[in-house]
C-alpha positions as CSV (number, residue, x, y, z in Angstrom):
1,M,-31.3,4.1,23.5
2,S,-31.9,6.2,20.4
3,H,-33.8,9.2,19.3
4,P,-37.3,8.5,18.0
5,D,-38.0,8.4,14.2
6,L,-39.5,11.3,12.4
7,P,-43.3,11.2,12.5
8,A,-44.7,9.4,9.5
9,D,-46.9,12.3,8.6
10,I,-43.9,14.7,8.3
11,V,-42.0,12.2,6.1
12,E,-45.1,11.6,3.9
13,A,-45.9,15.3,3.5
14,A,-42.3,16.1,2.4
15,A,-42.4,13.3,-0.1
16,A,-45.7,14.5,-1.5
17,R,-44.4,18.0,-1.8
18,R,-41.4,16.9,-3.9
19,G,-43.3,14.1,-5.7
20,R,-40.9,11.3,-4.8
21,P,-39.8,9.3,-1.8
22,H,-36.4,10.9,-1.5
23,V,-34.8,14.2,-2.5
24,Y,-32.0,12.4,-4.4
25,D,-33.1,9.4,-6.5
26,R,-29.5,8.2,-6.8
27,I,-26.5,8.7,-4.6
28,E,-23.3,7.7,-6.3
29,P,-21.0,6.3,-3.6
30,E,-17.8,7.3,-5.4
31,R,-18.9,10.9,-5.4
32,C,-20.1,10.8,-1.8
33,A,-18.5,11.7,1.5
34,L,-19.6,10.7,5.0
35,V,-18.9,13.8,7.1
36,V,-18.7,13.0,10.9
37,I,-19.0,16.2,12.9
38,D,-17.4,16.7,16.4
39,M,-17.4,13.1,17.6
40,Q,-14.6,14.0,19.9
41,R,-14.0,13.1,23.6
42,A,-15.0,16.7,24.5
43,F,-18.5,15.9,23.3
44,V,-18.9,12.1,23.8
45,E,-17.1,11.4,27.1
46,Q,-19.1,11.3,30.2
47,G,-18.6,14.4,32.3
48,A,-16.8,16.2,29.4
49,P,-17.5,20.0,29.2
50,S,-19.7,19.7,26.0
51,E,-21.1,16.2,26.7
52,V,-23.9,14.9,24.5
53,P,-24.9,11.6,26.1
54,M,-26.7,10.3,23.0
55,A,-23.5,10.7,21.0
56,R,-22.2,7.4,22.5
57,D,-25.3,5.6,21.1
58,I,-24.7,6.6,17.5
59,V,-21.2,5.2,17.3
60,P,-22.2,1.8,15.8
61,A,-24.3,3.4,13.1
62,I,-21.5,5.8,12.1
63,N,-19.0,2.9,12.0
64,R,-21.3,0.7,10.0
65,L,-22.0,3.4,7.4
66,A,-18.4,4.5,7.2
67,A,-17.3,0.9,6.5
68,A,-20.0,0.5,3.8
69,L,-19.1,3.8,2.1
70,R,-15.4,2.9,2.1
71,R,-16.1,-0.4,0.4
72,A,-18.4,1.4,-2.1
73,G,-15.6,3.8,-3.1
74,G,-16.6,6.9,-1.1
75,Q,-14.7,9.1,1.3
76,V,-15.0,9.3,5.1
77,V,-14.2,12.6,6.8
78,W,-13.8,13.2,10.6
79,V,-14.3,16.8,11.4
80,Q,-12.9,18.1,14.7
81,A,-14.0,21.3,16.4
82,T,-10.7,23.1,17.0
83,F,-9.8,26.5,18.5
84,D,-6.7,28.4,19.5
85,E,-6.3,30.2,22.8
86,A,-8.1,33.2,21.4
87,G,-11.2,31.0,20.9
88,W,-14.3,32.5,19.2
89,P,-15.4,35.6,21.1
90,A,-18.9,35.7,19.8
91,F,-19.5,32.3,21.5
92,F,-17.1,32.1,24.4
93,D,-17.7,35.7,25.6
94,H,-21.5,35.7,25.4
95,L,-23.2,32.3,25.2
96,V,-21.6,30.4,28.1
97,T,-20.3,31.4,31.6
98,P,-16.6,32.4,31.8
99,E,-15.8,29.2,33.8
100,H,-17.6,26.9,31.4
101,G,-16.2,28.7,28.4
102,R,-12.7,28.1,29.7
103,R,-13.3,24.4,30.1
104,I,-14.8,24.1,26.6
105,L,-11.9,26.1,25.0
106,A,-9.2,24.1,26.8
107,A,-10.8,20.8,25.7
108,L,-10.9,21.9,22.0
109,Q,-7.3,23.0,21.7
110,Q,-5.2,21.0,19.2
111,G,-3.4,18.3,21.2
112,A,-5.6,18.4,24.2
113,P,-6.7,14.9,25.4
114,L,-10.4,15.8,24.9
115,H,-9.8,17.2,21.4
116,G,-9.2,13.6,20.1
117,L,-11.8,11.5,18.4
118,W,-13.8,9.1,20.5
119,P,-11.8,5.9,20.7
120,D,-14.7,3.6,19.7
121,L,-14.8,5.1,16.3
122,T,-13.2,3.1,13.5
123,V,-10.9,5.4,11.6
124,A,-9.1,4.1,8.5
125,A,-5.8,5.2,7.1
126,A,-7.5,6.7,3.9
127,D,-10.0,8.8,5.9
128,W,-9.5,12.5,6.2
129,V,-9.3,14.3,9.6
130,V,-10.2,18.0,9.1
131,P,-10.4,20.8,11.8
132,K,-13.1,23.4,11.8
133,F,-13.0,26.7,13.5
134,R,-16.8,27.5,13.8
135,L,-20.0,25.6,14.2
136,S,-20.3,24.8,10.5
137,A,-17.7,22.8,8.6
138,F,-19.1,24.3,5.3
139,L,-19.1,28.0,6.3
140,P,-16.6,29.8,4.0
141,G,-13.3,30.1,5.8
142,A,-14.2,27.8,8.7
143,S,-12.4,24.7,7.3
144,T,-10.7,23.4,4.2
145,L,-13.4,20.7,3.8
146,P,-15.4,22.2,0.9
147,V,-12.3,22.8,-1.2
148,R,-11.0,19.3,-0.5
149,L,-14.3,17.7,-1.4
150,R,-14.7,19.6,-4.7
151,A,-11.0,18.8,-5.6
152,A,-11.8,15.1,-5.1
153,G,-14.9,15.3,-7.3
154,I,-17.3,14.8,-4.4
155,D,-20.8,16.4,-4.8
156,T,-22.8,14.6,-2.1
157,V,-22.4,14.6,1.7
158,L,-23.9,12.5,4.4
159,I,-23.9,14.5,7.7
160,T,-23.6,12.6,11.0
161,G,-22.3,13.4,14.5
162,C,-23.3,15.9,17.2
163,M,-25.2,17.9,17.8
164,T,-28.0,17.4,15.4
165,N,-29.5,20.8,16.0
166,V,-26.2,22.8,16.2
167,C,-23.0,21.9,14.3
168,C,-24.6,19.1,12.2
169,D,-27.6,21.2,11.2
170,S,-25.3,24.3,10.5
171,S,-23.0,22.2,8.4
172,A,-25.8,20.5,6.5
173,R,-27.5,23.8,5.7
174,D,-24.3,25.5,4.6
175,A,-23.5,22.4,2.5
176,V,-26.8,22.9,0.7
177,M,-26.3,26.6,0.3
178,T,-23.0,25.9,-1.4
179,D,-24.5,23.3,-3.8
180,F,-23.6,20.0,-2.2
181,K,-26.3,17.3,-2.3
182,T,-26.9,16.8,1.4
183,V,-28.4,14.1,3.5
184,M,-28.7,14.1,7.3
185,V,-28.5,10.5,8.7
186,A,-31.2,10.3,11.3
187,D,-29.8,7.5,13.4
188,A,-26.2,8.8,13.2
189,N,-26.9,12.3,14.6
190,A,-27.3,13.1,18.3
191,A,-28.7,16.0,20.2
192,R,-29.2,16.5,23.9
193,T,-33.0,16.0,23.7
194,D,-35.4,14.2,21.4
195,A,-37.3,17.4,20.7
196,A,-34.2,19.2,19.5
197,H,-33.2,16.3,17.3
198,L,-36.6,16.0,15.7
199,A,-37.1,19.7,15.2
200,A,-33.8,20.0,13.3
201,L,-34.4,17.0,11.1
202,T,-37.9,18.1,10.4
203,T,-36.9,21.6,9.2
204,F,-34.0,20.2,7.2
205,L,-36.2,17.6,5.4
206,Q,-38.9,20.2,4.7
207,A,-36.7,22.9,3.3
208,F,-33.1,21.9,2.7
209,G,-32.3,18.3,1.8
210,D,-32.9,14.7,2.7
211,V,-33.1,12.7,5.9
212,R,-32.4,9.0,5.7
213,T,-31.2,6.2,8.0
214,S,-27.8,4.5,7.9
215,D,-29.4,1.1,6.9
216,D,-31.4,2.8,4.2
217,L,-28.3,4.3,2.7
218,I,-26.3,1.1,2.9
219,A,-29.1,-0.7,1.1
220,H,-29.2,2.1,-1.5
221,F,-25.5,1.5,-2.2
222,A,-26.1,-2.3,-2.4
223,D,-29.0,-1.7,-4.9
224,Q,-26.6,0.0,-7.2
225,G,-24.6,-3.1,-7.5
226,E,-22.0,-2.3,-4.8
227,T,-20.9,-5.2,-2.6
228,V,-21.7,-3.7,0.8
229,S,-22.3,-5.5,4.1
230,V,-24.9,-4.4,6.6
231,A,-23.3,-6.4,9.4
């Protein structure tokens, strides 16, 4: 199963507003990072405290895009939601029940079994694994990711993972706000409902950055002369 595509009228209206099919006419792979948000067992595993069932279905698209970007000279980053025992009071003390909050917090401790990346993801030796301490990986002070990306000469990020409408959307918006060219990859993001997924992508496309598919991006890299497989 997969989330439905964005309605054609929304895509066409956004393209008409900016006067071209995509926000960024050219994405240079060597200056691009695939940022995979929260694809950890705590979110992907059946019965886990923060389970997003659709996250299991986006694993092939993430792996395919990661392989293509590596071959084209880009960087792959796996971002893990990580908290110490103190947690994050604004969330854990107010937005979930105490019992559920304890389960989530225990799962997202460094070294906890559910903190680990989902085992079906293909992680390469040159990939980065970066912890984040709030919803957004690009919120100042929430992770080292923005500094590392800039130091590596990366100015473009492809946002994937879960949830589309929470950590992925927050990361994508903050990336734009801090001057990264930002693309949300529609078929490599997962939410708990189709409505939440589509609403987040619609707003992002209309006001923040681009929304493309994994195959579209792989083809874009290939059109630039890179030897990239779509298999």
